[in-house]
N, C-alpha and C positions, 0 to 999 in steps of 0.2 A: 750499709750492706743489707740489713734486715728490711729497710724501707724499699730499697731497690728490688729485693727479692719479692716482697709482698705486693708491690704495686705493678711492676713491669714484668718480672719473670714468672709471675703466677699465671700469666696468660699463655706462656710458651708450653707446648706439649709436643714432644717428639716420641711417637710410638709408646706413649704412656709415661715417659720420663720428663722431668722438669729440671732445668739447671738450678741447683740449690747453692746459691752464692755463699750464704752464711756457713753452711756445712763445709764447702770447699775452703773458705778462708780459715776456719778453725782447724780443719784437718791439715792443711798445708802449713799453717803456723806451728802446729804441734810437731810436724816433721822437721821444720826449719829450726825452731827454738826449743823444742822439748815439751815434756808433759806439764811442767809447772805453769809456763805461760799459756799453753793451750787450754789448761783448765780454767784460767781466769777469763780468757776470751770466750771459751765455750759457755761458761756460766752467764756472762754478760750478754753475749749474742743470742743464746737460747732464750733468755728471759725476754729480750726485746722481740724476738720472733714470736714467742708465746703471747705476748701482749697484743701483737698485731694480728695474730691468726684467729683468735676466738676459740681455740681449742683448750683442752685442760691445761691449766697453768703448771708449768714445771715439766711438761712432757718433752718439749724440745731441749730443755736444759739437760734433762737426764740422758737423752739420746746423744747430744753433743759431747757431754762429759764422757760417755761410753766410747765415743769415737776417738776422743783425745787419748784415753787410756790405751786404746788399741794402736792408733797410728803414731803416737809419740814414742813407741818402743823402738829400740835399735835393730830389730830383727830383719829389716830390709837393707841394712848397711853393708852386708857382705856382697851385694850385687854390684857388678862392675859399672853398669850404665846409670847415670843420675836419673834418667827418665824411669827406668825400671825400679829404682829405689823409691820413687814417688808413686808409681802406678800400683805397686803391690799394697802399700798401706791405704791407697785411695780406694781400691776395689773392696778390700776388707772393711775399711771404715764406712763406706756407703752402705754396704750390706748390714753392718752392725747398727748403723743409724736407723735404717728402716725397720729392722727387726725389733729394736727397742721401742720405736714409735708404735708399731703394731701390737707389741705386748702390752704397752701402756693403754692403748685403746681397748684391747681385750679385757684388761684388768678393770677398766672403768665401765664395762658392761656393753661395749659395742660389739656387734657381730662381725667377725672377720672371716672372709673367704680366703684361706691361706694359700690355696693353689693359685687363685687369681692374683693375689698380692705378690707372690713370689715370681710368677711368670710374667705378669703384665705391669708390675710396678718396680719391684726390687731389681730384677735383672736388667731392664732397660735403663733404670736410674744408675745402676752401678757402671754400666757401659758409658753412658753419656757423661756423668760427672767425673769418671776416671779419665776420660779423654779431655775434659776441660781442666783438670788439675794442673797440667804443665803451664797452661796459660795464666792460671792464678798464681803459680809459683814464681813467675818472673817478677811481677811487682812486689811480692812479699819478700823475695830474696834481696831485691834492691832495698826495701825498707829495713830488712835485717842488717844489711851492711851499713846503712846510714845510721841506724840507732846504735849499733855496736861501736862505730867510730866515735859517736858522741859520748858514749860511756867512757872511752879511754881518754877523751879530751878533758873531762871533768877531773 
């Protein structure tokens, strides 16, 4: 996922937003399987993305772990629609992801234009990645069913 994101999806730009496959996979997995498994994949995926990005090591790890802590909570479970139960954590998770990345960059001495970042990066990214979340959920829900079945067979 990290390689696909770094090589192919890094060239895609829709009104300032990029599809962030690792973010979506970790976020949806935390919704499907919970915080514990989300933290494991957030750490592994974030580390790989950091190694491929050339940015400060640990920045994406921190951002993905923050997303898992937010999106893996049951606060969206009261909604009637399964799509709404995914979209709410997706929107909040994408916003948290970008805010943590920006705070980490600011902490490491990079100048941040917060107005531009919120309006031209975070908002379009929250919209795009939230719309992509249901498409990522389908294969991960299938994987969840397959791996849960295997646990009962053992």
